[in-house]
ZAVODREN-210332 format. One record per residue (C-alpha): residue number from 1; residue in three letters; x, y, z. Coordinates in Angstrom, 2 decimals, always signed. Example, Ala and Ser with C-alpha at 12.3 -4.5 7.8 and 13.67 -1.06 7.14 Angstrom:
BEGIN
+-----+------+---------+---------+---------+
! seq ! type !       u !       v !       w !
+-----+------+---------+---------+---------+
!   1 !  Ala !  +12.30 !   -4.50 !   +7.80 !
!   2 !  Ser !  +13.67 !   -1.06 !   +7.14 !
+-----+------+---------+---------+---------+
//
This chain:
BEGIN
+-----+------+---------+---------+---------+
! seq ! type !       u !       v !       w !
+-----+------+---------+---------+---------+
!   1 !  Unk !  +22.79 !  -96.41 ! +126.57 !
!   2 !  Unk !  +20.61 !  -95.49 ! +123.59 !
!   3 !  Unk !  +22.56 !  -94.22 ! +120.60 !
!   4 !  Unk !  +19.79 !  -93.66 ! +118.06 !
!   5 !  Unk !  +16.08 !  -92.91 ! +118.61 !
!   6 !  Unk !  +13.34 !  -92.71 ! +116.01 !
!   7 !  Unk !  +10.24 !  -90.59 ! +116.67 !
!   8 !  Unk !   +7.10 !  -91.01 ! +114.59 !
!   9 !  Unk !   +4.54 !  -88.19 ! +114.65 !
!  10 !  Unk !   +3.48 !  -87.30 ! +111.11 !
!  11 !  Unk !   +1.17 !  -84.34 ! +111.87 !
!  12 !  Unk !   -0.73 !  -82.17 ! +112.49 !
!  13 !  Unk !   +0.36 !  -78.87 ! +114.07 !
!  14 !  Unk !   -1.32 !  -79.25 ! +117.44 !
!  15 !  Unk !   -0.47 !  -82.94 ! +117.68 !
!  16 !  Unk !   +3.20 !  -82.29 ! +116.94 !
!  17 !  Unk !   +3.32 !  -79.53 ! +119.55 !
!  18 !  Unk !   +1.71 !  -81.85 ! +122.09 !
!  19 !  Unk !   +4.35 !  -84.51 ! +121.36 !
!  20 !  Unk !   +7.33 !  -82.17 ! +121.63 !
!  21 !  Unk !   +7.68 !  -82.36 ! +125.44 !
!  22 !  Unk !   +7.90 !  -86.15 ! +125.19 !
!  23 !  Unk !  +10.45 !  -85.95 ! +122.41 !
!  24 !  Unk !  +12.48 !  -83.31 ! +124.25 !
!  25 !  Unk !  +12.42 !  -85.50 ! +127.36 !
!  26 !  Unk !  +14.00 !  -88.34 ! +125.42 !
!  27 !  Unk !  +16.81 !  -86.05 ! +124.23 !
!  28 !  Unk !  +17.37 !  -84.65 ! +127.73 !
!  29 !  Unk !  +17.52 !  -88.18 ! +129.11 !
!  30 !  Unk !  +19.80 !  -89.48 ! +126.35 !
!  31 !  Unk !  +21.80 !  -86.41 ! +125.27 !
!  32 !  Unk !  +24.27 !  -88.44 ! +123.19 !
!  33 !  Unk !  +21.51 !  -90.15 ! +121.18 !
!  34 !  Unk !  +20.85 !  -89.19 ! +117.59 !
!  35 !  Unk !  +17.16 !  -88.26 ! +117.18 !
!  36 !  Unk !  +15.37 !  -88.85 ! +113.86 !
!  37 !  Unk !  +11.78 !  -87.65 ! +113.38 !
!  38 !  Unk !   +9.41 !  -88.96 ! +110.68 !
!  39 !  Unk !   +7.04 !  -86.14 ! +109.72 !
!  40 !  Unk !   +5.01 !  -84.83 ! +106.80 !
!  41 !  Unk !   +6.91 !  -82.07 ! +104.94 !
!  42 !  Unk !   +4.48 !  -79.23 ! +105.71 !
!  43 !  Unk !   +5.14 !  -79.49 ! +109.46 !
!  44 !  Unk !   +8.97 !  -79.39 ! +109.36 !
!  45 !  Unk !   +9.06 !  -75.61 ! +110.08 !
!  46 !  Unk !   +7.68 !  -76.39 ! +113.55 !
!  47 !  Unk !  +10.64 !  -78.65 ! +114.29 !
!  48 !  Unk !  +13.64 !  -77.31 ! +112.43 !
!  49 !  Unk !  +16.46 !  -75.79 ! +114.45 !
!  50 !  Unk !  +15.23 !  -76.69 ! +117.92 !
!  51 !  Unk !  +18.48 !  -78.37 ! +118.90 !
!  52 !  Unk !  +17.29 !  -81.86 ! +119.77 !
!  53 !  Unk !  +16.28 !  -83.26 ! +116.38 !
!  54 !  Unk !  +19.24 !  -84.36 ! +114.29 !
!  55 !  Unk !  +17.53 !  -85.70 ! +111.17 !
!  56 !  Unk !  +14.16 !  -85.62 ! +109.42 !
!  57 !  Unk !  +12.63 !  -88.34 ! +107.31 !
!  58 !  Unk !   +9.81 !  -86.86 ! +105.24 !
!  59 !  Unk !   +6.71 !  -88.95 ! +104.73 !
!  60 !  Unk !   +5.01 !  -87.66 ! +101.56 !
!  61 !  Unk !   +1.74 !  -89.48 ! +101.94 !
!  62 !  Unk !   +0.17 !  -88.51 !  +98.59 !
!  63 !  Unk !   +3.14 !  -89.26 !  +96.38 !
!  64 !  Unk !   +3.63 !  -92.57 !  +94.52 !
!  65 !  Unk !   +6.28 !  -94.81 !  +96.03 !
!  66 !  Unk !   +6.16 !  -93.07 !  +99.42 !
!  67 !  Unk !   +6.25 !  -96.25 ! +101.49 !
!  68 !  Unk !   +9.17 !  -97.76 !  +99.61 !
!  69 !  Unk !  +11.16 !  -94.52 !  +99.69 !
!  70 !  Unk !  +10.46 !  -94.00 ! +103.40 !
!  71 !  Unk !  +11.57 !  -97.55 ! +104.24 !
!  72 !  Unk !  +14.80 !  -97.12 ! +102.29 !
!  73 !  Unk !  +15.59 !  -93.81 ! +103.96 !
!  74 !  Unk !  +14.85 !  -95.19 ! +107.42 !
!  75 !  Unk !  +16.93 !  -98.34 ! +106.83 !
!  76 !  Unk !  +19.94 !  -96.13 ! +106.03 !
!  77 !  Unk !  +20.34 !  -95.76 ! +109.79 !
!  78 !  Unk !  +20.07 !  -98.11 ! +112.77 !
!  79 !  Unk !  +17.75 !  -97.43 ! +115.71 !
!  80 !  Unk !  +17.90 !  -98.70 ! +119.26 !
!  81 !  Unk !  +14.39 !  -97.40 ! +119.93 !
!  82 !  Unk !  +11.39 !  -96.11 ! +117.99 !
!  83 !  Unk !   +8.62 !  -94.20 ! +119.78 !
!  84 !  Unk !   +5.22 !  -93.86 ! +118.09 !
!  85 !  Unk !   +3.56 !  -90.74 ! +119.51 !
!  86 !  Unk !   +0.72 !  -90.96 ! +116.98 !
!  87 !  Unk !   -0.83 !  -94.31 ! +117.84 !
!  88 !  Unk !   -2.19 !  -95.19 ! +114.41 !
!  89 !  Unk !   -1.63 !  -98.38 ! +112.46 !
!  90 !  Unk !   +0.08 !  -96.27 ! +109.80 !
!  91 !  Unk !   +2.54 !  -94.63 ! +112.20 !
!  92 !  Unk !   +3.24 !  -97.93 ! +113.95 !
!  93 !  Unk !   +3.97 !  -99.57 ! +110.59 !
!  94 !  Unk !   +6.42 !  -96.79 ! +109.74 !
!  95 !  Unk !   +8.22 !  -97.42 ! +113.03 !
!  96 !  Unk !   +8.30 ! -101.15 ! +112.21 !
!  97 !  Unk !   +9.75 ! -100.51 ! +108.73 !
!  98 !  Unk !  +12.74 !  -98.79 ! +110.32 !
!  99 !  Unk !  +13.75 ! -102.10 ! +111.93 !
! 100 !  Unk !  +14.48 ! -100.78 ! +115.43 !
! 101 !  Unk !  +15.45 ! -103.06 ! +118.29 !
! 102 !  Unk !  +12.40 ! -101.89 ! +120.23 !
! 103 !  Unk !   +9.17 !  -99.98 ! +119.47 !
! 104 !  Unk !   +7.30 !  -98.16 ! +122.23 !
! 105 !  Unk !   +3.72 !  -96.99 ! +121.83 !
! 106 !  Unk !   +0.59 !  -96.25 ! +123.79 !
! 107 !  Unk !   -1.31 !  -99.02 ! +125.51 !
! 108 !  Unk !   -5.01 !  -99.76 ! +125.68 !
! 109 !  Unk !   -7.17 !  -96.77 ! +126.44 !
! 110 !  Unk !   -4.76 !  -94.27 ! +124.91 !
! 111 !  Unk !   -3.69 !  -95.72 ! +121.56 !
! 112 !  Unk !   -5.91 !  -94.36 ! +118.79 !
! 113 !  Unk !   -6.08 !  -97.54 ! +116.71 !
! 114 !  Unk !   -5.87 ! -100.91 ! +118.41 !
! 115 !  Unk !   -4.06 ! -102.45 ! +115.42 !
! 116 !  Unk !   -1.07 ! -100.19 ! +116.12 !
! 117 !  Unk !   -0.34 ! -102.20 ! +119.24 !
! 118 !  Unk !   +0.50 ! -105.24 ! +117.13 !
! 119 !  Unk !   +3.77 ! -103.56 ! +116.14 !
! 120 !  Unk !   +4.84 ! -102.48 ! +119.63 !
! 121 !  Unk !   +7.28 ! -104.33 ! +121.83 !
! 122 !  Unk !   +6.35 ! -102.02 ! +124.73 !
! 123 !  Unk !   +2.73 ! -100.92 ! +125.24 !
! 124 !  Unk !   +2.72 !  -98.05 ! +127.71 !
! 125 !  Unk !   -0.41 !  -97.05 ! +129.56 !
! 126 !  Unk !   -1.26 !  -93.63 ! +130.97 !
! 127 !  Unk !   -3.79 !  -92.36 ! +133.48 !
! 128 !  Unk !   -3.14 !  -88.78 ! +132.40 !
! 129 !  Unk !   -5.99 !  -86.78 ! +130.90 !
! 130 !  Unk !   -4.17 !  -84.12 ! +128.88 !
! 131 !  Unk !   -2.49 !  -85.32 ! +125.70 !
! 132 !  Unk !   +0.81 !  -83.62 ! +126.64 !
! 133 !  Unk !   +0.94 !  -85.57 ! +129.89 !
! 134 !  Unk !   +0.14 !  -88.75 ! +127.97 !
! 135 !  Unk !   +3.10 !  -88.07 ! +125.68 !
! 136 !  Unk !   +5.31 !  -87.55 ! +128.72 !
! 137 !  Unk !   +4.13 !  -90.87 ! +130.16 !
! 138 !  Unk !   +5.00 !  -92.56 ! +126.87 !
! 139 !  Unk !   +8.47 !  -91.01 ! +126.92 !
! 140 !  Unk !   +8.97 !  -92.16 ! +130.52 !
! 141 !  Unk !   +7.82 !  -95.67 ! +129.66 !
! 142 !  Unk !  +10.26 !  -95.71 ! +126.75 !
! 143 !  Unk !  +13.11 !  -94.93 ! +129.13 !
! 144 !  Unk !  +13.22 !  -91.16 ! +129.64 !
! 145 !  Unk !  +14.18 !  -90.28 ! +133.21 !
! 146 !  Unk !  +14.39 !  -86.50 ! +132.81 !
! 147 !  Unk !  +10.92 !  -85.24 ! +131.88 !
! 148 !  Unk !  +10.66 !  -81.66 ! +130.62 !
! 149 !  Unk !   +7.65 !  -79.59 ! +129.66 !
! 150 !  Unk !   +9.45 !  -76.64 ! +128.07 !
! 151 !  Unk !  +11.02 !  -76.97 ! +124.64 !
! 152 !  Unk !  +12.50 !  -74.59 ! +122.06 !
! 153 !  Unk !  +10.58 !  -73.48 ! +118.99 !
! 154 !  Unk !  +11.94 !  -71.80 ! +115.85 !
! 155 !  Unk !  +11.96 !  -67.97 ! +115.78 !
! 156 !  Unk !   +9.76 !  -67.87 ! +112.70 !
! 157 !  Unk !  +10.11 !  -65.49 ! +109.78 !
! 158 !  Unk !   +8.20 !  -62.28 ! +109.00 !
! 159 !  Unk !   +5.61 !  -62.79 ! +106.30 !
! 160 !  Unk !   +3.25 !  -60.10 ! +105.11 !
! 161 !  Unk !   +2.43 !  -56.94 ! +107.04 !
! 162 !  Unk !   +1.56 !  -56.67 ! +110.72 !
! 163 !  Unk !   +0.56 !  -53.61 ! +112.76 !
! 164 !  Unk !   +3.41 !  -51.59 ! +114.28 !
! 165 !  Unk !   +1.37 !  -51.20 ! +117.48 !
! 166 !  Unk !   +0.32 !  -53.88 ! +120.01 !
! 167 !  Unk !   -2.24 !  -56.16 ! +118.36 !
! 168 !  Unk !   -4.42 !  -59.18 ! +119.07 !
! 169 !  Unk !   -4.06 !  -62.22 ! +116.82 !
! 170 !  Unk !   -6.71 !  -64.78 ! +115.93 !
! 171 !  Unk !   -6.63 !  -67.81 ! +113.63 !
! 172 !  Unk !  -10.37 !  -68.40 ! +113.10 !
! 173 !  Unk !  -10.23 !  -71.61 ! +111.08 !
! 174 !  Unk !  -10.03 !  -75.13 ! +112.47 !
! 175 !  Unk !   -9.90 !  -78.59 ! +110.96 !
! 176 !  Unk !  -13.55 !  -79.07 ! +111.89 !
! 177 !  Unk !  -16.14 !  -76.37 ! +111.31 !
! 178 !  Unk !  -17.83 !  -77.41 ! +114.55 !
! 179 !  Unk !  -14.82 !  -76.11 ! +116.54 !
! 180 !  Unk !  -14.90 !  -72.65 ! +114.96 !
! 181 !  Unk !  -16.22 !  -69.43 ! +116.49 !
! 182 !  Unk !  -18.59 !  -67.40 ! +114.25 !
! 183 !  Unk !  -16.84 !  -64.82 ! +112.08 !
! 184 !  Unk !  -19.36 !  -62.15 ! +113.05 !
! 185 !  Unk !  -18.26 !  -62.62 ! +116.67 !
! 186 !  Unk !  -14.69 !  -61.76 ! +115.68 !
! 187 !  Unk !  -16.06 !  -58.62 ! +114.07 !
! 188 !  Unk !  -17.80 !  -57.62 ! +117.31 !
! 189 !  Unk !  -14.68 !  -58.46 ! +119.31 !
! 190 !  Unk !  -12.55 !  -56.35 ! +116.96 !
! 191 !  Unk !  -14.79 !  -53.35 ! +117.58 !
! 192 !  Unk !  -14.54 !  -53.80 ! +121.37 !
! 193 !  Unk !  -10.74 !  -54.09 ! +121.21 !
! 194 !  Unk !  -10.43 !  -51.05 ! +118.99 !
! 195 !  Unk !  -12.78 !  -48.75 ! +120.91 !
! 196 !  Unk !  -11.84 !  -49.78 ! +124.47 !
! 197 !  Unk !   -8.18 !  -50.80 ! +124.21 !
! 198 !  Unk !   -7.14 !  -49.09 ! +120.96 !
! 199 !  Unk !   -5.85 !  -52.47 ! +119.78 !
! 200 !  Unk !   -6.36 !  -53.92 ! +116.30 !
! 201 !  Unk !   -7.42 !  -57.53 ! +115.77 !
! 202 !  Unk !   -5.54 !  -59.43 ! +113.05 !
! 203 !  Unk !   -6.89 !  -62.60 ! +111.43 !
! 204 !  Unk !   -4.22 !  -65.08 ! +110.38 !
! 205 !  Unk !   -4.47 !  -68.01 ! +108.02 !
! 206 !  Unk !   -2.87 !  -69.76 ! +105.08 !
! 207 !  Unk !   -2.65 !  -67.84 ! +101.79 !
! 208 !  Unk !   -6.07 !  -67.71 ! +100.18 !
! 209 !  Unk !   -7.85 !  -69.00 ! +103.27 !
! 210 !  Unk !   -8.15 !  -65.89 ! +105.43 !
! 211 !  Unk !  -11.75 !  -64.65 ! +105.38 !
! 212 !  Unk !  -12.45 !  -61.01 ! +104.61 !
! 213 !  Unk !  -14.16 !  -59.46 ! +107.63 !
! 214 !  Unk !  -14.82 !  -55.70 ! +107.78 !
! 215 !  Unk !  -12.88 !  -53.90 ! +110.48 !
! 216 !  Unk !  -10.09 !  -56.46 ! +110.73 !
! 217 !  Unk !   -6.67 !  -56.79 ! +109.20 !
! 218 !  Unk !   -5.75 !  -59.99 ! +107.38 !
! 219 !  Unk !   -2.39 !  -61.72 ! +107.68 !
! 220 !  Unk !   -1.69 !  -64.55 ! +105.26 !
! 221 !  Unk !   +1.31 !  -66.74 ! +106.03 !
! 222 !  Unk !   +2.81 !  -70.17 ! +106.24 !
! 223 !  Unk !   +4.00 !  -71.71 ! +109.50 !
! 224 !  Unk !   +7.15 !  -69.52 ! +109.80 !
! 225 !  Unk !   +5.00 !  -66.40 ! +109.45 !
! 226 !  Unk !   +2.48 !  -67.70 ! +111.97 !
! 227 !  Unk !   +5.25 !  -68.35 ! +114.50 !
! 228 !  Unk !   +6.62 !  -64.83 ! +113.98 !
! 229 !  Unk !   +3.18 !  -63.21 ! +114.24 !
! 230 !  Unk !   +2.35 !  -65.19 ! +117.38 !
! 231 !  Unk !   +5.60 !  -64.14 ! +119.03 !
! 232 !  Unk !   +4.82 !  -60.49 ! +118.23 !
! 233 !  Unk !   +1.15 !  -60.52 ! +119.27 !
! 234 !  Unk !   +0.11 !  -58.90 ! +122.55 !
! 235 !  Unk !   -2.89 !  -61.22 ! +122.88 !
! 236 !  Unk !   -4.07 !  -64.39 ! +121.16 !
! 237 !  Unk !   -7.64 !  -65.60 ! +120.65 !
! 238 !  Unk !   -7.84 !  -69.26 ! +119.69 !
! 239 !  Unk !  -10.06 !  -72.25 ! +119.20 !
! 240 !  Unk !   -9.02 !  -75.90 ! +119.48 !
! 241 !  Unk !   -6.55 !  -75.84 ! +116.60 !
! 242 !  Unk !   -2.82 !  -75.70 ! +116.01 !
! 243 !  Unk !   -2.33 !  -71.92 ! +116.28 !
! 244 !  Unk !   -3.76 !  -71.89 ! +119.82 !
! 245 !  Unk !   -1.43 !  -74.68 ! +120.93 !
! 246 !  Unk !   +1.48 !  -72.82 ! +119.31 !
! 247 !  Unk !   +0.58 !  -69.70 ! +121.31 !
! 248 !  Unk !   +0.43 !  -71.73 ! +124.53 !
! 249 !  Unk !   +3.83 !  -73.28 ! +123.78 !
! 250 !  Unk !   +5.19 !  -69.74 ! +123.27 !
! 251 !  Unk !   +3.80 !  -68.75 ! +126.68 !
! 252 !  Unk !   +1.40 !  -66.13 ! +125.28 !
! 253 !  Unk !   -1.78 !  -64.91 ! +126.96 !
! 254 !  Unk !   -5.35 !  -64.58 ! +125.74 !
! 255 !  Unk !   -8.58 !  -66.50 ! +125.41 !
! 256 !  Unk !   -9.26 !  -70.09 ! +124.31 !
! 257 !  Unk !  -12.76 !  -70.92 ! +123.04 !
! 258 !  Unk !  -13.88 !  -74.54 ! +123.21 !
! 259 !  Unk !  -17.08 !  -76.36 ! +122.32 !
! 260 !  Unk !  -17.37 !  -80.02 ! +121.28 !
! 261 !  Unk !  -13.81 !  -80.93 ! +122.34 !
! 262 !  Unk !  -12.73 !  -81.03 ! +125.97 !
! 263 !  Unk !  -10.09 !  -78.48 ! +127.09 !
! 264 !  Unk !   -9.17 !  -80.76 ! +130.00 !
! 265 !  Unk !   -7.72 !  -83.10 ! +127.36 !
! 266 !  Unk !   -6.85 !  -80.68 ! +124.55 !
! 267 !  Unk !   -6.67 !  -77.26 ! +126.18 !
! 268 !  Unk !   -3.75 !  -74.82 ! +126.02 !
! 269 !  Unk !   -0.73 !  -76.27 ! +127.83 !
! 270 !  Unk !   +1.23 !  -73.21 ! +128.86 !
! 271 !  Unk !   +0.81 !  -69.46 ! +128.80 !
! 272 !  Unk !   -2.00 !  -67.50 ! +130.46 !
! 273 !  Unk !   -5.29 !  -68.32 ! +128.78 !
! 274 !  Unk !   -8.82 !  -68.06 ! +130.04 !
! 275 !  Unk !  -10.58 !  -71.12 ! +128.70 !
! 276 !  Unk !  -14.25 !  -70.79 ! +127.74 !
! 277 !  Unk !  -16.61 !  -73.73 ! +127.41 !
! 278 !  Unk !  -20.34 !  -73.78 ! +128.02 !
! 279 !  Unk !  -21.31 !  -76.09 ! +130.88 !
! 280 !  Unk !  -23.08 !  -79.30 ! +129.99 !
! 281 !  Unk !  -21.65 !  -79.56 ! +126.46 !
! 282 !  Unk !  -21.32 !  -83.11 ! +125.19 !
! 283 !  Unk !  -17.77 !  -83.99 ! +124.19 !
! 284 !  Unk !  -17.46 !  -85.42 ! +120.70 !
! 285 !  Unk !  -14.63 !  -85.89 ! +118.22 !
! 286 !  Unk !  -16.89 !  -86.16 ! +115.21 !
! 287 !  Unk !  -15.86 !  -83.72 ! +112.51 !
! 288 !  Unk !  -18.95 !  -81.54 ! +112.41 !
! 289 !  Unk !  -19.52 !  -79.48 ! +109.26 !
! 290 !  Unk !  -21.36 !  -76.63 ! +111.03 !
! 291 !  Unk !  -20.41 !  -74.39 ! +113.93 !
! 292 !  Unk !  -21.48 !  -76.09 ! +117.14 !
! 293 !  Unk !  -24.17 !  -74.20 ! +119.13 !
! 294 !  Unk !  -21.91 !  -74.34 ! +122.19 !
! 295 !  Unk !  -19.38 !  -72.16 ! +120.34 !
! 296 !  Unk !  -22.09 !  -69.59 ! +119.56 !
! 297 !  Unk !  -23.01 !  -69.51 ! +123.25 !
! 298 !  Unk !  -19.68 !  -67.83 ! +124.11 !
! 299 !  Unk !  -20.10 !  -64.12 ! +123.45 !
! 300 !  Unk !  -17.62 !  -61.51 ! +122.22 !
! 301 !  Unk !  -18.18 !  -59.51 ! +125.42 !
! 302 !  Unk !  -17.11 !  -62.51 ! +127.54 !
! 303 !  Unk !  -13.95 !  -62.96 ! +125.49 !
! 304 !  Unk !  -13.17 !  -59.24 ! +125.55 !
! 305 !  Unk !  -13.41 !  -59.17 ! +129.35 !
! 306 !  Unk !  -10.81 !  -61.94 ! +129.56 !
! 307 !  Unk !   -8.50 !  -60.12 ! +127.16 !
! 308 !  Unk !   -8.90 !  -56.78 ! +128.94 !
! 309 !  Unk !   -8.05 !  -58.40 ! +132.27 !
! 310 !  Unk !   -4.86 !  -59.83 ! +130.83 !
! 311 !  Unk !   -3.80 !  -56.53 ! +129.30 !
! 312 !  Unk !   -4.21 !  -54.78 ! +132.65 !
! 313 !  Unk !   -2.56 !  -57.63 ! +134.58 !
! 314 !  Unk !   +0.50 !  -57.88 ! +132.36 !
! 315 !  Unk !   +0.79 !  -54.10 ! +132.05 !
+-----+------+---------+---------+---------+
//
């Protein structure tokens, strides 16, 4: 029986959310085990207080002495098993530094960096397409027998001002500019929502990063504020970025707009979202610096129709 399990998934928001079902499955399968998660500090609000993580080890990647400090903190405990949900040489090395009896990671075809496999004692393959299902396969290969897809998330904390009427929420920024939807399209969508559904559209983002767009309210927040705003939103409009995957995990409804990345692999896992992607688009994971033409091909009127249908359905 496993007594102590180490999970390595340093970031980012969407990737952590996609790993949570696998991590929760390990806790459900080994309820007496103590779960430690190695994560970058900025993402802890996604994980704190969910009931199945007992301890955090913070990996401060840009600070001097990070590797030495992380090793010392990890070695303060003993681990029967470490599971690397990230699949990078860096994350696999962190698992190795903890000195567990066994390290489980993805096998060929799924692992992101082949060098990571050098640290694994168990290389677990997966035929699954979606990254959540791949994480569940990894958990099963590591020993989890009770696989779960639902998991708790923190309640969040109010930050800033939000409308006191039903509103739609959008987080327009993404890690790659090529995955973003044009800001002027949000402006058109806001007008449609306001005139036809009497619903404001709120743009969320980190402090100082929310663009100013006429006709839309701005909501600046950290992760706790984003969680709270997402819980309160009537509809969510998202691109392939963390806030969309948060909304899906919270079982929200809305529209998901995809272009260069494939929603079959990275799409919303949960909730009620209409996924838009222009047919014939070439899938690429190159970090484009300009909005991809396939994102521009999806019109505000198309997105509004999906949102209107969900308002009427859920009403």
